[in-house]
MIKOLLO-315337 format. One record per atom (N, C-alpha, C): residue in one letter; chain; atom name; x, y, z. Coordinates in Angstrom, 1 decimal, decimal comma, m for minus. Example, Ala and Ser with C-alpha at 12.3 -4.5 7.8 and 13.67 -1.06 7.14 Angstrom:
// residues 2
A:A:N:13,2:m5,7:7,8;
A:A:CA:12,3:m4,5:7,8;
A:A:C:13,2:m3,3:7,8;
S:A:N:12,8:m2,2:7,1;
S:A:CA:13,7:m1,1:7,1;
S:A:C:12,9:0,0:7,9;
END
This chain:
// residues 214
M:A:N:m30,4:134,0:136,5;
M:A:CA:m31,4:132,8:136,0;
M:A:C:m32,3:133,1:135,1;
M:A:N:m32,3:132,3:133,8;
M:A:CA:m33,3:132,7:132,7;
M:A:C:m34,5:132,4:133,1;
A:A:N:m35,5:133,2:132,5;
A:A:CA:m37,0:133,1:132,6;
A:A:C:m37,3:132,1:131,9;
P:A:N:m38,2:131,1:132,2;
P:A:CA:m38,6:129,8:131,5;
P:A:C:m39,6:130,6:130,4;
Q:A:N:m39,2:129,7:129,2;
Q:A:CA:m39,8:130,2:127,9;
Q:A:C:m41,2:129,9:127,8;
P:A:N:m42,1:130,7:127,4;
P:A:CA:m43,4:130,3:127,3;
P:A:C:m43,7:128,8:126,6;
E:A:N:m44,8:128,2:126,8;
E:A:CA:m45,0:127,2:125,8;
E:A:C:m45,5:127,6:124,8;
R:A:N:m45,3:126,9:123,4;
R:A:CA:m45,8:127,4:122,2;
R:A:C:m47,4:126,9:122,0;
P:A:N:m48,1:127,7:121,4;
P:A:CA:m49,6:127,1:121,2;
P:A:C:m49,4:125,7:120,3;
R:A:N:m50,4:124,8:120,3;
R:A:CA:m50,3:124,0:119,5;
R:A:C:m51,1:123,7:118,5;
L:A:N:m50,8:123,2:117,2;
L:A:CA:m51,7:123,0:116,0;
L:A:C:m51,6:121,6:115,6;
L:A:N:m52,7:120,9:115,7;
L:A:CA:m52,5:119,4:115,5;
L:A:C:m52,6:119,4:114,1;
V:A:N:m51,5:118,5:113,4;
V:A:CA:m51,8:118,1:111,9;
V:A:C:m52,1:116,7:111,7;
A:A:N:m53,5:116,8:111,2;
A:A:CA:m54,2:115,4:111,1;
A:A:C:m53,5:114,4:110,1;
T:A:N:m52,6:114,2:110,3;
T:A:CA:m52,0:113,2:109,3;
T:A:C:m51,1:112,2:110,2;
T:A:N:m51,1:110,9:109,6;
T:A:CA:m49,7:109,9:110,0;
T:A:C:m49,1:109,9:108,9;
N:A:N:m49,0:110,3:108,0;
N:A:CA:m47,9:110,2:106,9;
N:A:C:m47,0:111,1:107,2;
K:A:N:m45,6:110,6:107,3;
K:A:CA:m44,5:111,1:107,8;
K:A:C:m43,7:112,3:106,8;
G:A:N:m44,1:111,8:105,6;
G:A:CA:m43,5:112,7:104,4;
G:A:C:m44,5:114,0:104,4;
K:A:N:m45,6:113,9:104,6;
K:A:CA:m46,8:115,0:104,6;
K:A:C:m46,2:116,1:105,7;
L:A:N:m46,0:115,2:106,8;
L:A:CA:m45,8:115,9:108,3;
L:A:C:m44,4:116,8:108,2;
R:A:N:m43,4:116,0:107,7;
R:A:CA:m42,1:116,9:107,3;
R:A:C:m42,2:117,8:106,4;
E:A:N:m43,0:118,0:105,2;
E:A:CA:m43,4:119,0:104,5;
E:A:C:m44,3:120,2:105,3;
I:A:N:m45,1:119,7:106,0;
I:A:CA:m45,8:120,8:106,5;
I:A:C:m44,9:121,6:107,6;
R:A:N:m44,2:120,7:108,6;
R:A:CA:m43,3:121,4:109,5;
R:A:C:m42,2:122,4:108,9;
G:A:N:m41,7:122,3:108,0;
G:A:CA:m41,0:122,9:106,9;
G:A:C:m41,3:124,1:106,6;
I:A:N:m42,7:124,2:106,3;
I:A:CA:m43,2:125,6:106,0;
I:A:C:m43,9:126,3:106,8;
L:A:N:m44,4:125,6:108,1;
L:A:CA:m45,1:126,1:108,9;
L:A:C:m44,4:126,6:110,4;
S:A:N:m43,3:125,8:110,2;
S:A:CA:m42,6:125,8:111,8;
S:A:C:m42,1:127,1:112,2;
S:A:N:m42,1:128,0:111,2;
S:A:CA:m41,6:129,4:111,6;
S:A:C:m42,6:130,5:112,2;
M:A:N:m43,7:130,0:112,2;
M:A:CA:m44,9:130,6:112,6;
M:A:C:m45,1:130,7:114,2;
G:A:N:m44,1:130,2:114,8;
G:A:CA:m44,3:129,9:116,3;
G:A:C:m45,1:129,0:117,1;
V:A:N:m45,8:127,8:116,3;
V:A:CA:m46,7:127,2:117,1;
V:A:C:m45,8:125,9:117,0;
A:A:N:m46,4:124,8:118,0;
A:A:CA:m45,9:123,5:117,9;
A:A:C:m46,7:122,8:117,0;
L:A:N:m46,1:122,2:115,8;
L:A:CA:m47,0:121,3:115,0;
L:A:C:m47,1:119,7:115,5;
V:A:N:m48,4:119,2:115,8;
V:A:CA:m48,2:117,7:116,5;
V:A:C:m48,9:116,8:115,6;
G:A:N:m48,2:116,0:115,3;
G:A:CA:m48,9:115,0:114,2;
G:A:C:m49,5:113,8:115,3;
L:A:N:m50,8:113,3:114,2;
L:A:CA:m51,5:112,4:115,1;
L:A:C:m50,7:111,4:115,5;
S:A:N:m49,7:110,7:115,3;
S:A:CA:m49,0:109,8:116,0;
S:A:C:m48,3:110,4:117,1;
E:A:N:m48,2:111,5:117,5;
E:A:CA:m47,7:112,0:118,8;
E:A:C:m48,9:112,4:119,7;
T:A:N:m50,0:111,8:119,5;
T:A:CA:m51,1:112,0:120,5;
T:A:C:m51,8:110,4:120,7;
R:A:N:m52,6:110,7:121,5;
R:A:CA:m53,4:109,4:122,1;
R:A:C:m54,7:109,2:121,7;
L:A:N:m54,9:109,9:120,1;
L:A:CA:m56,1:110,1:119,7;
L:A:C:m56,3:108,7:118,7;
D:A:N:m57,5:108,3:118,7;
D:A:CA:m57,7:107,2:117,6;
D:A:C:m57,7:107,9:116,2;
Q:A:N:m56,6:107,2:115,5;
Q:A:CA:m56,1:107,9:114,4;
Q:A:C:m57,0:107,4:113,2;
S:A:N:m57,9:106,4:113,2;
S:A:CA:m58,9:105,9:112,2;
S:A:C:m59,8:107,2:111,7;
F:A:N:m59,7:107,1:110,5;
F:A:CA:m60,8:108,2:109,8;
F:A:C:m61,1:107,7:108,5;
E:A:N:m62,6:107,4:108,1;
E:A:CA:m62,6:107,2:106,6;
E:A:C:m62,8:108,4:105,9;
E:A:N:m62,1:108,6:104,8;
E:A:CA:m62,4:109,6:103,8;
E:A:C:m63,8:109,0:102,9;
S:A:N:m64,8:109,8:103,2;
S:A:CA:m66,0:109,3:102,3;
S:A:C:m66,5:110,4:101,6;
G:A:N:m65,8:111,4:101,3;
G:A:CA:m66,3:112,5:100,7;
G:A:C:m66,1:112,5:99,2;
G:A:N:m66,6:113,2:98,3;
G:A:CA:m66,6:113,2:96,7;
G:A:C:m65,8:114,0:96,3;
S:A:N:m64,8:114,7:96,9;
S:A:CA:m63,9:115,7:96,5;
S:A:C:m62,6:115,8:97,6;
F:A:N:m61,4:116,1:97,0;
F:A:CA:m60,6:116,7:98,0;
F:A:C:m61,0:117,6:99,0;
A:A:N:m61,7:118,8:98,6;
A:A:CA:m61,8:119,5:99,9;
A:A:C:m62,9:119,1:100,9;
E:A:N:m64,1:118,3:100,5;
E:A:CA:m65,0:117,4:101,3;
E:A:C:m64,0:116,7:102,3;
N:A:N:m63,0:115,8:101,7;
N:A:CA:m62,4:114,9:102,8;
N:A:C:m61,4:115,7:103,8;
A:A:N:m61,0:116,9:103,1;
A:A:CA:m60,0:117,6:103,9;
A:A:C:m60,7:118,5:105,1;
A:A:N:m61,8:119,1:104,7;
A:A:CA:m62,7:119,5:105,4;
A:A:C:m63,2:118,5:107,0;
A:A:N:m63,7:117,5:106,2;
A:A:CA:m64,4:116,5:107,2;
A:A:C:m63,3:115,7:108,3;
K:A:N:m61,9:115,7:107,7;
K:A:CA:m60,9:115,3:108,4;
K:A:C:m60,3:116,4:109,6;
A:A:N:m60,3:117,2:109,1;
A:A:CA:m60,0:118,8:110,1;
A:A:C:m61,0:118,8:111,1;
M:A:N:m62,3:118,8:110,8;
M:A:CA:m63,4:118,8:111,7;
M:A:C:m63,4:117,6:112,6;
H:A:N:m63,3:116,4:112,2;
H:A:CA:m63,3:115,3:113,0;
H:A:C:m62,1:115,4:114,2;
F:A:N:m61,0:115,5:113,7;
F:A:CA:m59,8:115,6:114,8;
F:A:C:m59,7:116,7:115,5;
H:A:N:m60,4:118,1:115,0;
H:A:CA:m60,6:119,0:115,6;
H:A:C:m61,6:118,5:117,1;
S:A:N:m62,6:118,0:116,8;
S:A:CA:m63,6:117,6:117,9;
S:A:C:m62,8:116,5:118,9;
L:A:N:m62,5:115,8:118,3;
L:A:CA:m61,7:114,9:119,2;
L:A:C:m60,6:115,6:120,2;
S:A:N:m60,0:116,4:119,7;
S:A:CA:m58,7:117,1:120,3;
S:A:C:m59,4:118,3:120,9;
D:A:N:m59,9:118,8:120,6;
D:A:CA:m60,1:120,6:120,8;
D:A:C:m59,0:121,3:120,7;
L:A:N:m58,2:121,1:119,8;
L:A:CA:m57,1:121,6:119,4;
L:A:C:m57,3:122,2:117,8;
P:A:N:m56,6:123,6:117,6;
P:A:CA:m56,7:124,1:116,3;
P:A:C:m56,2:123,1:115,2;
T:A:N:m57,0:122,6:114,3;
T:A:CA:m56,4:121,4:113,6;
T:A:C:m56,4:121,5:111,8;
I:A:N:m55,4:121,2:111,3;
I:A:CA:m55,2:121,4:109,9;
I:A:C:m55,2:119,8:109,4;
A:A:N:m55,8:119,8:108,3;
A:A:CA:m55,8:118,4:107,5;
A:A:C:m55,7:119,1:105,8;
D:A:N:m55,2:117,9:105,1;
D:A:CA:m55,3:118,1:104,0;
D:A:C:m55,8:116,7:103,2;
D:A:N:m56,1:116,7:102,1;
D:A:CA:m56,3:115,4:101,0;
D:A:C:m55,7:115,8:99,7;
S:A:N:m55,0:115,4:99,3;
S:A:CA:m54,1:115,4:98,4;
S:A:C:m54,0:114,0:97,3;
G:A:N:m53,8:114,4:95,9;
G:A:CA:m53,7:113,3:95,1;
G:A:C:m53,3:113,7:93,8;
L:A:N:m53,1:112,7:93,0;
L:A:CA:m52,9:112,6:91,5;
L:A:C:m53,9:112,7:90,6;
V:A:N:m54,2:113,2:89,8;
V:A:CA:m55,3:113,3:88,8;
V:A:C:m54,7:113,3:87,5;
V:A:N:m55,0:112,2:86,8;
V:A:CA:m54,4:111,9:85,5;
V:A:C:m55,4:112,1:84,3;
D:A:N:m55,7:113,1:83,3;
D:A:CA:m56,4:113,4:82,6;
D:A:C:m57,1:112,2:81,7;
A:A:N:m56,1:111,5:81,1;
A:A:CA:m56,4:110,4:80,3;
A:A:C:m56,9:109,1:81,1;
L:A:N:m57,1:109,3:82,4;
L:A:CA:m57,4:108,2:83,2;
L:A:C:m58,7:108,6:83,7;
D:A:N:m59,5:109,4:83,3;
D:A:CA:m60,6:110,2:83,6;
D:A:C:m60,6:110,5:85,1;
G:A:N:m59,5:111,2:85,3;
G:A:CA:m59,1:111,7:86,7;
G:A:C:m58,5:110,7:87,8;
R:A:N:m58,3:109,3:87,5;
R:A:CA:m57,9:108,7:88,3;
R:A:C:m56,3:108,8:88,5;
P:A:N:m55,6:108,3:89,7;
P:A:CA:m56,5:108,0:91,0;
P:A:C:m57,3:109,0:91,9;
G:A:N:m57,1:110,1:91,6;
G:A:CA:m57,7:111,3:92,4;
G:A:C:m57,9:111,2:93,7;
I:A:N:m59,1:111,3:94,2;
I:A:CA:m59,2:111,0:95,9;
I:A:C:m58,9:109,5:96,4;
L:A:N:m59,0:108,8:95,3;
L:A:CA:m58,3:107,5:96,1;
L:A:C:m57,2:107,2:95,9;
S:A:N:m56,0:108,3:95,8;
S:A:CA:m54,7:108,2:95,4;
S:A:C:m54,1:107,2:96,5;
S:A:N:m54,5:107,6:97,7;
S:A:CA:m53,7:106,8:98,8;
S:A:C:m54,2:105,3:98,8;
R:A:N:m55,6:105,1:98,3;
R:A:CA:m56,1:103,8:98,5;
R:A:C:m56,1:103,0:97,3;
Y:A:N:m55,4:103,8:96,0;
Y:A:CA:m55,6:102,9:94,6;
Y:A:C:m54,9:101,3:94,7;
L:A:N:m55,5:100,8:94,1;
L:A:CA:m54,8:99,4:94,1;
L:A:C:m55,3:98,4:95,4;
G:A:N:m55,9:99,3:96,4;
G:A:CA:m55,8:99,0:97,9;
G:A:C:m55,2:99,7:98,7;
A:A:N:m55,7:99,6:100,0;
A:A:CA:m55,0:100,5:101,0;
A:A:C:m53,6:100,2:101,2;
G:A:N:m53,4:99,0:101,2;
G:A:CA:m52,1:98,5:101,4;
G:A:C:m50,9:98,4:100,2;
A:A:N:m51,4:98,6:99,1;
A:A:CA:m50,7:98,7:98,2;
A:A:C:m49,5:99,6:98,0;
P:A:N:m48,4:99,1:97,9;
P:A:CA:m47,2:99,9:97,8;
P:A:C:m47,1:100,9:96,8;
Y:A:N:m46,6:102,0:96,7;
Y:A:CA:m46,6:103,1:95,8;
Y:A:C:m45,7:102,7:94,4;
S:A:N:m44,8:101,6:94,5;
S:A:CA:m44,2:101,2:93,5;
S:A:C:m45,3:100,2:92,7;
E:A:N:m46,2:99,9:93,1;
E:A:CA:m47,2:99,1:92,5;
E:A:C:m48,2:100,1:91,9;
K:A:N:m48,5:100,8:92,5;
K:A:CA:m49,4:102,1:91,9;
K:A:C:m48,9:102,8:90,8;
M:A:N:m47,8:103,3:90,9;
M:A:CA:m46,9:104,0:90,0;
M:A:C:m47,0:102,9:88,8;
A:A:N:m46,6:101,9:88,8;
A:A:CA:m46,5:100,8:87,5;
A:A:C:m47,7:100,4:87,1;
Q:A:N:m48,8:100,6:88,0;
Q:A:CA:m50,3:100,2:87,3;
Q:A:C:m50,7:101,6:86,4;
I:A:N:m50,2:102,7:87,0;
I:A:CA:m50,5:103,9:86,1;
I:A:C:m49,6:104,0:84,8;
L:A:N:m48,3:103,4:84,9;
L:A:CA:m47,6:103,5:84,0;
L:A:C:m47,9:102,5:82,8;
R:A:N:m48,6:101,7:83,1;
R:A:CA:m49,1:100,4:82,0;
R:A:C:m50,4:101,1:81,7;
E:A:N:m51,2:101,7:82,3;
E:A:CA:m52,3:102,3:81,5;
E:A:C:m52,0:103,4:80,7;
L:A:N:m51,1:104,0:80,9;
L:A:CA:m50,6:105,1:79,8;
L:A:C:m49,7:104,5:78,7;
R:A:N:m49,3:103,5:78,7;
R:A:CA:m48,7:102,9:77,8;
R:A:C:m48,9:103,2:76,2;
G:A:N:m48,1:103,8:75,5;
G:A:CA:m48,4:104,1:74,1;
G:A:C:m48,9:105,5:73,9;
K:A:N:m49,5:106,2:75,2;
K:A:CA:m49,5:107,5:75,2;
K:A:C:m48,3:108,5:75,3;
A:A:N:m48,5:109,8:74,6;
A:A:CA:m47,5:110,6:74,4;
A:A:C:m48,2:112,2:74,4;
G:A:N:m47,2:113,1:75,0;
G:A:CA:m47,5:114,4:74,9;
G:A:C:m49,0:114,8:75,6;
S:A:N:m49,6:115,5:75,2;
S:A:CA:m50,6:115,9:76,0;
S:A:C:m51,6:114,6:76,6;
E:A:N:m51,5:113,4:76,1;
E:A:CA:m52,2:112,2:76,5;
E:A:C:m51,6:111,9:78,1;
R:A:N:m50,5:112,5:78,4;
R:A:CA:m50,2:112,2:79,6;
R:A:C:m50,2:113,4:80,7;
E:A:N:m50,6:114,3:80,5;
E:A:CA:m51,2:115,7:81,3;
E:A:C:m51,7:115,0:82,8;
A:A:N:m51,1:115,8:83,7;
A:A:CA:m51,7:115,4:85,1;
A:A:C:m51,6:116,5:85,8;
N:A:N:m52,1:116,4:87,2;
N:A:CA:m52,0:117,5:88,2;
N:A:C:m52,0:116,5:89,5;
F:A:N:m51,5:117,8:90,1;
F:A:CA:m51,6:117,1:91,8;
F:A:C:m52,2:118,3:92,4;
T:A:N:m53,4:117,8:93,3;
T:A:CA:m54,5:118,7:93,9;
T:A:C:m54,1:118,6:95,3;
C:A:N:m54,0:119,7:96,0;
C:A:CA:m53,9:119,6:97,5;
C:A:C:m55,4:120,6:97,9;
A:A:N:m56,0:120,0:99,0;
A:A:CA:m57,0:120,8:99,6;
A:A:C:m56,7:120,7:101,1;
L:A:N:m56,6:122,0:101,5;
L:A:CA:m56,2:122,1:103,2;
L:A:C:m57,3:122,8:103,8;
S:A:N:m57,3:122,2:105,0;
S:A:CA:m58,5:122,9:105,6;
S:A:C:m57,8:123,1:107,2;
L:A:N:m58,6:124,2:107,7;
L:A:CA:m58,4:124,6:108,9;
L:A:C:m59,6:124,6:110,2;
A:A:N:m59,5:123,8:110,9;
A:A:CA:m60,7:124,0:112,0;
A:A:C:m60,3:124,7:113,4;
I:A:N:m60,9:125,3:113,9;
I:A:CA:m60,8:125,9:115,0;
I:A:C:m62,4:126,7:115,6;
G:A:N:m62,2:126,6:116,9;
G:A:CA:m63,5:127,2:117,6;
G:A:C:m64,9:126,4:117,2;
G:A:N:m64,5:125,0:116,9;
G:A:CA:m66,0:124,3:116,4;
G:A:C:m66,3:124,6:115,2;
R:A:N:m65,5:125,0:114,2;
R:A:CA:m66,1:125,4:113,0;
R:A:C:m65,0:125,3:112,0;
L:A:N:m65,3:125,1:110,7;
L:A:CA:m64,2:125,2:109,5;
L:A:C:m63,9:126,5:109,5;
A:A:N:m62,7:126,9:109,6;
A:A:CA:m62,3:128,6:109,3;
A:A:C:m61,5:128,7:108,2;
S:A:N:m61,1:127,8:107,7;
S:A:CA:m60,4:128,1:106,3;
S:A:C:m60,5:126,8:105,3;
S:A:N:m60,5:126,9:104,2;
S:A:CA:m60,3:126,0:103,2;
S:A:C:m59,6:126,4:102,0;
I:A:N:m58,7:125,9:101,7;
I:A:CA:m57,6:126,3:100,5;
I:A:C:m57,5:125,1:99,3;
I:A:N:m57,5:125,4:98,3;
I:A:CA:m57,2:124,2:97,1;
I:A:C:m56,2:125,2:96,4;
K:A:N:m55,0:124,3:95,9;
K:A:CA:m54,0:124,7:95,0;
K:A:C:m53,5:123,3:94,5;
K:A:N:m53,3:123,6:92,9;
K:A:CA:m53,1:122,6:91,8;
K:A:C:m51,7:123,2:91,1;
V:A:N:m51,1:121,8:91,0;
V:A:CA:m49,7:122,0:90,3;
V:A:C:m49,9:121,2:89,0;
Y:A:N:m49,3:121,4:87,7;
Y:A:CA:m49,9:121,0:86,2;
Y:A:C:m48,4:120,5:86,2;
G:A:N:m48,4:119,3:85,4;
G:A:CA:m47,4:118,6:84,8;
G:A:C:m47,7:117,4:83,8;
S:A:N:m46,9:116,3:84,1;
S:A:CA:m47,4:115,2:83,2;
S:A:C:m46,7:114,0:84,0;
I:A:N:m47,0:112,8:83,3;
I:A:CA:m46,8:111,6:83,9;
I:A:C:m45,2:110,9:82,9;
A:A:N:m44,2:111,0:83,9;
A:A:CA:m43,1:110,6:83,2;
A:A:C:m43,0:109,1:82,7;
A:A:N:m42,2:108,8:81,8;
A:A:CA:m42,1:107,6:81,1;
A:A:C:m41,9:106,3:82,1;
E:A:N:m41,0:106,8:83,1;
E:A:CA:m40,7:105,8:84,2;
E:A:C:m40,5:106,5:85,3;
P:A:N:m40,6:106,0:86,6;
P:A:CA:m40,1:106,5:87,9;
P:A:C:m38,7:107,1:87,7;
R:A:N:m38,5:108,4:88,4;
R:A:CA:m37,3:109,1:88,3;
R:A:C:m37,0:109,7:89,6;
G:A:N:m36,0:109,4:90,4;
G:A:CA:m35,6:109,7:91,6;
G:A:C:m36,1:109,0:92,7;
D:A:N:m35,6:109,4:93,9;
D:A:CA:m36,0:108,8:94,9;
D:A:C:m36,5:109,4:96,0;
G:A:N:m36,5:110,7:95,8;
G:A:CA:m36,9:111,8:96,8;
G:A:C:m38,3:112,2:97,1;
G:A:N:m38,7:112,7:97,9;
G:A:CA:m40,2:113,1:98,0;
G:A:C:m40,9:111,7:98,6;
F:A:N:m42,3:111,4:98,4;
F:A:CA:m42,9:110,4:98,7;
F:A:C:m44,0:110,1:97,7;
G:A:N:m44,8:108,9:98,0;
G:A:CA:m46,3:108,9:97,2;
G:A:C:m45,9:108,8:95,6;
Y:A:N:m46,5:109,5:94,8;
Y:A:CA:m46,3:109,4:93,3;
Y:A:C:m45,2:110,2:92,9;
D:A:N:m44,4:111,2:93,6;
D:A:CA:m43,5:112,1:93,3;
D:A:C:m42,7:111,4:92,0;
P:A:N:m42,2:110,1:92,2;
P:A:CA:m41,2:110,0:91,2;
P:A:C:m42,0:110,0:89,6;
I:A:N:m42,9:109,7:89,4;
I:A:CA:m43,6:109,9:88,1;
I:A:C:m44,1:111,2:87,6;
F:A:N:m44,2:112,3:88,3;
F:A:CA:m44,8:113,4:88,3;
F:A:C:m43,6:114,5:87,7;
Y:A:N:m43,9:114,5:86,6;
Y:A:CA:m43,0:115,3:85,9;
Y:A:C:m43,3:117,0:85,9;
S:A:N:m42,6:118,0:86,6;
S:A:CA:m42,8:119,2:86,8;
S:A:C:m42,0:120,1:85,5;
P:A:N:m43,0:120,7:84,5;
P:A:CA:m42,1:121,3:83,5;
P:A:C:m41,1:122,5:84,2;
Q:A:N:m41,9:123,0:85,2;
Q:A:CA:m41,1:124,3:85,5;
Q:A:C:m39,8:124,1:86,5;
L:A:N:m39,6:122,7:86,9;
L:A:CA:m38,5:122,4:87,5;
L:A:C:m37,5:121,5:86,7;
G:A:N:m38,2:120,9:85,5;
G:A:CA:m37,6:120,3:84,1;
G:A:C:m37,0:118,8:84,9;
Q:A:N:m37,9:118,5:86,0;
Q:A:CA:m37,6:117,1:86,6;
Q:A:C:m38,9:116,4:87,6;
T:A:N:m38,9:115,1:87,7;
T:A:CA:m39,9:115,0:88,3;
T:A:C:m39,8:115,3:90,0;
F:A:N:m40,9:115,4:90,6;
F:A:CA:m40,6:115,7:92,0;
F:A:C:m39,8:114,8:92,9;
G:A:N:m39,9:113,5:92,7;
G:A:CA:m38,8:112,6:93,0;
G:A:C:m37,5:113,0:92,6;
Q:A:N:m36,9:113,7:91,5;
Q:A:CA:m35,8:114,1:91,5;
Q:A:C:m35,1:115,4:92,1;
A:A:N:m36,3:116,3:92,6;
A:A:CA:m36,1:117,5:93,2;
A:A:C:m35,8:117,8:94,6;
G:A:N:m35,0:118,5:95,0;
G:A:CA:m34,8:118,4:96,2;
G:A:C:m35,9:119,3:97,0;
Q:A:N:m36,0:119,1:98,3;
Q:A:CA:m37,0:119,5:99,0;
Q:A:C:m37,5:121,0:98,8;
R:A:N:m36,5:121,6:98,8;
R:A:CA:m36,7:123,4:98,6;
R:A:C:m37,5:123,3:97,8;
D:A:N:m36,9:122,9:96,3;
D:A:CA:m37,5:123,0:94,9;
D:A:C:m38,9:122,4:94,8;
K:A:N:m39,1:121,1:95,4;
K:A:CA:m40,5:120,7:95,5;
K:A:C:m41,5:121,7:96,2;
D:A:N:m41,1:121,9:97,3;
D:A:CA:m42,1:122,8:98,3;
D:A:C:m42,3:124,2:97,6;
R:A:N:m41,5:124,8:96,6;
R:A:CA:m41,7:125,9:96,0;
R:A:C:m42,7:125,8:95,1;
M:A:N:m42,6:124,7:94,1;
M:A:CA:m43,5:124,4:93,1;
M:A:C:m44,7:123,5:93,5;
S:A:N:m44,8:122,9:94,8;
S:A:CA:m45,6:121,7:95,0;
S:A:C:m47,1:122,2:95,1;
H:A:N:m48,3:121,5:94,9;
H:A:CA:m49,5:121,7:95,3;
H:A:C:m49,5:122,1:96,9;
R:A:N:m49,0:121,2:97,7;
R:A:CA:m49,0:121,1:99,1;
R:A:C:m47,9:122,4:99,6;
G:A:N:m47,1:122,6:98,8;
G:A:CA:m46,3:123,8:99,2;
G:A:C:m46,9:125,1:99,1;
Q:A:N:m47,7:125,2:97,9;
Q:A:CA:m48,7:126,6:97,9;
Q:A:C:m49,8:126,7:98,4;
A:A:N:m50,4:125,4:99,0;
A:A:CA:m51,4:125,8:100,1;
A:A:C:m50,9:126,1:101,1;
L:A:N:m49,8:125,4:101,8;
L:A:CA:m49,3:125,6:103,0;
L:A:C:m48,9:127,2:103,2;
R:A:N:m48,2:127,8:102,2;
R:A:CA:m48,0:129,2:102,2;
R:A:C:m49,1:130,0:102,3;
A:A:N:m50,1:129,7:101,4;
A:A:CA:m51,5:130,7:101,8;
A:A:C:m51,9:130,5:102,8;
L:A:N:m51,9:129,3:103,6;
L:A:CA:m52,4:128,8:104,9;
L:A:C:m51,6:130,2:105,9;
R:A:N:m50,1:129,8:105,8;
R:A:CA:m49,1:130,7:106,4;
R:A:C:m49,4:132,2:106,3;
A:A:N:m49,8:132,6:105,2;
A:A:CA:m50,0:134,1:104,9;
A:A:C:m51,3:134,4:105,8;
L:A:N:m52,2:133,6:105,5;
L:A:CA:m53,5:133,8:106,2;
L:A:C:m53,4:133,9:107,7;
L:A:N:m52,7:132,9:108,5;
L:A:CA:m52,4:133,0:109,8;
L:A:C:m51,5:134,4:110,4;
E:A:N:m50,6:135,0:109,5;
E:A:CA:m49,8:135,8:109,7;
E:A:C:m50,4:137,0:109,9;
T:A:N:m51,7:137,1:109,4;
T:A:CA:m52,4:138,5:109,0;
T:A:C:m53,7:138,4:109,4;
H:A:N:m54,2:137,3:109,6;
H:A:CA:m55,6:137,4:110,6;
H:A:C:m55,4:137,3:112,0;
E:A:N:m55,8:138,5:112,4;
E:A:CA:m55,9:138,8:113,8;
E:A:C:m56,7:137,8:115,0;
G:A:N:m58,1:137,6:114,4;
G:A:CA:m58,9:136,9:114,9;
G:A:C:m58,4:135,4:115,1;
L:A:N:m58,1:134,8:113,9;
L:A:CA:m57,6:133,5:114,1;
L:A:C:m56,1:133,1:114,7;
R:A:N:m55,2:134,5:114,7;
R:A:CA:m54,3:134,3:115,7;
R:A:C:m54,4:134,3:117,1;
R:A:N:m55,4:135,0:117,4;
R:A:CA:m55,8:135,0:118,8;
R:A:C:m56,3:133,7:119,5;
E:A:N:m57,3:132,9:118,2;
E:A:CA:m57,9:131,7:118,5;
E:A:C:m56,7:130,6:118,9;
I:A:N:m55,6:130,6:118,1;
I:A:CA:m54,8:129,7:118,2;
I:A:C:m53,9:130,3:119,4;
G:A:N:m53,7:131,5:119,6;
G:A:CA:m53,0:131,6:120,7;
G:A:C:m51,4:132,0:120,5;
L:A:N:m51,5:132,6:119,1;
L:A:CA:m50,3:133,7:118,8;
L:A:C:m50,3:135,0:119,1;
A:A:N:m49,4:135,5:119,9;
A:A:CA:m49,5:136,9:120,4;
A:A:C:m49,6:137,7:119,2;
G:A:N:m50,1:138,9:119,4;
G:A:CA:m49,9:140,1:118,5;
G:A:C:m50,7:139,8:117,3;
END
């Protein structure tokens, strides 16, 4: 008779966004932790992002859901920053044109605002701020950016959010056209998650707090 397998330590992922959760699981699942999304808990999922930066929002979200769950918690705040639009939609990326507006309308609005602009006038970046809260404190904050430009029209139906209009010169296509592996390799969130994974693979104190052996 086989011995029962020990239960994996749980790490709360403070998001209800299925696309984000899929990407996070794809990169962190090899660590030996059970990654639990908010929709898989009975926690009150409401949280108002009131910070003035991606980093402030990610940190506040991680601490909020860590305090509610008493679980090690990661949270990210990510968004599209368009230079010619004075950084819009920025930290309001998910709420641009109102919280209920579909991304097709948000992308159409951005393309209208950039009509007639070309070259460097269409430069943009995706920013991801990723925070880890554990032991009643903010243990890590990571910020990663990826630079590109706004395509002339949406291209591809992969990814989520603004991916179809974000052109990556490294990939030679939009994130919406890229396969998940290529997107994870180049994206802001992929870079931030790999940095977190490297930290958790080498930091003995954090590993012990999470419950990872060795």
